[in-house]
N, C-alpha and C positions, 0 to 999 in steps of 0.2 A: 508614688510621684504625682505631681499636680495634674489635674484635668482642667484644661483651659477651653472655655466656650468662646469661639471667635465669631464676632458679628462683622461680616464683610460683604462688600459688593463682589461681583464675579471677576472683575478684571483689575482689582487694585494691586499696584506693585507691593504695597505693604503686606499683603497676604503671602506672596512668594517669599518675601524677606523673612516673615515670621517662621515659615517652614524651614528656611535655611539657618536662622539664628536661634531657634528655640534650644533651651538647655537639653542635654542628653536625658532621655527618659520622660520628658514632658509630653503629654498627649494633647494635641490640638483637635478640637471638634468644631468644624466650621459650619455656621448657619448663614444663610443668605436671605434677602428679601422674599425669595420665592418659597422658602420653607414655611410650612403651616405653623400656626400658633402652638399646636400640640407638639410638633417636633421641636420647636424652640424651648417650650416648657420642659420637655423631657431631657433636653440637653442641659438646661439650667439646673435641673434637679441633681445632676451628677457632677456639676462643675465646682471647682474650687475657686476659679477666677473667671471673670468675663473680660475679654479683650475686644475693644470696640474700634473698628476701622470705618466701615462704610455707612452705618446707620445707627440709630439709637437702640436702647434697651427698653422693652415694654414693661409696664407695671406688672403684667402677668409673669414675665420672665424673672423679675426681681423677687416676686412672691414665691415662685417655684424654686428659687436658688437658696435652699435651706443651708447649704454649706458654703455659699459665696463669701469669700474673705476680702474681696476687692473687685470693684468695677474699674478697670484700667482703660482710659481713653487714649487714643493717639492723636486727638485734636486738642486745641487750646480751649475751645468752647465745650460746654457741658450741658447745653439745652436739650440734648437728645436723651437725657436721663432724668427721671423724677428724683432729684436729690433729696427732696423732703421725705418721700417714701423710703428711699434707700437708708436715710438716717434713722427712720422709725424701725427699720428692719435690722439696723446695726451693721449695714454694709457701707464701708467708705468708698468714695468715688474720687479718683485722681485723674487729672488731665496729663498732658504730655510733658510737663516740666519745662516748658519753654523750648522744646526741640524744634519748633517751626517759627520761632521768633524772628530769626534772620530773614527767611524768605518773605514772611508777611511784612516785615518792616521795609525791606527792599521794594516790595510791590507797592506799598503805600507811597514810597518816594517816587516810584515809576509813574503812578497815577498823578501825583502832584506835578511832576515835570511835564508829563504828557498833556495835561490840561493847560498849564501855563503857556506851553509852546505850540499848542495845536498839532501835536505830533501825528495823530491819527488822520486829521484832515490833510495835512501836508503829504503824508504817505499816499492817501487815496488820490489826491489831485495829481501828484507826480506820475503815478501809474496810469492815470487817465489822460495824460498829456496836457493837463492844465498847469501852467507855470505861474506860481505865486499870485494867487488871487488877492484882492485888496485886503481881505481879512488877515492875511499872513504877512503883510508888509512891515510889521513891527509896531504899528500904532495900537494894536490890541493884543500884543504878545508881551509876556512878563517874565522876569527873572525870579527864581526862588531866593537868590542871595539877598540877605538882609531883611527878609520878610518876617512878620510875626506869625508863628505857627502854634496853634493850640492843640494839645494832645488830650483827648478825653479817654482816660484810663491809662495809667502809667505802670502797668505790670511789666512782665518780661518783654512783650512786644512793644508797648508804648515807650518804655525806657530805651529800647533798642532804636526806635525812631529818633528819640532825643539825641542819642549818640551819633547817628548818621547825619543829623541836621547840623552838627557842629561845623562840618566842612563848608556849610553854606552861610555860616555866621548869622543864623537866624536869631530872632528874639523868641525864645521858646517858652510857652506857658503850658501848664498841665493842670488837670483837675482829676481828683480821685478821692474816694472815701477815706483812704489812708495816705499818709505822706510817703513819697517814694524817694528815698535817699539816693538811689541809683540815678533816677531822672535828674535830680538836683545836682548830682556830681557831674552831669553833662551840661549844666547851665540852665536847666528848666526851672521855672518859678511856679509854685503852686498858687492857684487862684480859684475862685468859685466859677461855676459853669457859666453864669450870665456874663461875668467879666471876660472870661475866655472867649465866648462867642462874639461879644461886641468889639473886642480888641484884635482878634486874629484875622489875618489875610487868608489863612488856610486852617480849616478845622479837620483833624483826622481822628477817626473813631477807633478805639481799641479796647472796648469794654465787653465783658461777657453778656449774653442775653439772659436776663432773669426778670422777675416781676418788677424790679426797680429800674431796669433799663429799657424795657419794652416801650416803644414810643417815646424814648427820651428826647429825640429831636423831632419836634413838630412845628406847627405854625408859629407859636410864640417864640420858640428858640430860633427858628430860621429868621424871624422878624428882627431878632437882635443882631444878626450878622450884617456885615458891610455889603452893600450892593456889588462890590468888587470881590467878594470872598468866594472861596472854593470849599466844598464839602467833600471829604474823602471817607469812604466806608469800606473797610476790609474785614470787619468783624462779623456782624450778623445783620441781615436785611431789616428785621422788625425793630431794630434799635431806632430806625428812622420811620416816621409816618410818610409813606411813599407819596400819597396823594398830596400832602402838604409840600413835599419836596418838588413835585411836578409843578404845582402852582407857583412856588417861589422861583423856579427856573424860567417858566414861561412868562411870569410877570416881571422878570429881571430884578427880583429882589435879592438874589445872589447871582454870581457870575457864571459858575460852572460847578460840575461835580465829577468825581471819579469813583465808580462803584464796582466792586467785585462781588457784591451780594445784593439780594433782592428779597422783598417780602415773600414772593412766591418763587420757588426754585424747582425745576428749571423755569427761567423767566418766560412770561407770556410774550410771544413774538409781537403781539399788538401793544405791548407796554409803551406808552409815549416816550419814556426815557430813552428807548432804543432809537428813536427818530431825531433826537436832539444832537446837534453838532457840538454843543458846549458840554456834552457828557461823554466821558470815556468809560467803557464798560468791560467787565470780564466775567467769566462763568464760575466764580468761586474757586479760583486757582491760586490765590495769593500764597497759601502755605505749602504748595506743592513744589518740591525741588529734589533733585537726585541726592543732594547732600543731607536734606532734612529727613528723608525716609529712614535710613539706618539709625539716625539719632533717636527717632521716635520709637522704633522697635526695640532698640537697645535699652532705652530708658524704661519701656514697658516691662520687659523681662527682668531688668534689675529691680524694679519696684515690686513686681510680683514675687521674686525670689526673696526680697527683703521681708515681705510679709510671711512667706512660707517658712522662713527661718526664725519666725517669732518676733520680728521687728515691726516698726510702724511705717506705713507708706509715706512717701513724699508727695508733694503737690496735691494734697487733698483739697477738693472743692465741696465735698459733702461728707458729713460726719458718718 
């Protein structure tokens, strides 16, 4: 029966679920960040599969995994694995098959509405006994209804955002290297990145982090956006050049931002973005929900079983 090397943090709910949901006879060998490189390599050498929860897979572990048939991620992002090396070694890498698309899309919507309506400031002021400061009297508060929203990356998460936006009757644009029939079925129009940035009232990022998207949004791109525009990022921090974003916000070249991810995580408490009232922040929690966890684990075991039975894995992001 399969030996599964599980890469996990010590307190992740996914780990407990994996123990409960694993197929009969499957062996889970858990390694954590505290394990030595030698221990991880020893585990990889015996493993048929790598199941990744809390952190990435090192190059050394990939090379040691002579029998690895699949690296199965429970995240949508795959930047924690060297997919080029995995491809050279003949190890496919798969993400979570869209299992967290709903919570990430909902959180992106939450950030949009929170920035437009100053929800965090309103909450803090009310708790502090300050009743409706001038900033909250409606002159600088906006509706999502009818706005132009640009989606950068229209995969499972981005297309789910497009579906949610229908209730707000937005003019929805998207840009992607491939056409998304699903996003278009929800009324989104495919355009180039520059057009999307210049036309959108809100730009929401849903692209993986790779060599083509690292620093995708920088000074030039932010300069194309409207001074009233909002940038939402729930994918990966390094997709945005953070120093350029700080400059754009402080210089009022864009209006606000909603960020669940940062270039450095955990975020530095001294990061200027944390001091800005026109920025709503989160600690990389967009994909976390009670409903998404069992979907992720179920998909992971189904995909590994598919490979164990001689089939091809689904949701492959690396050859």
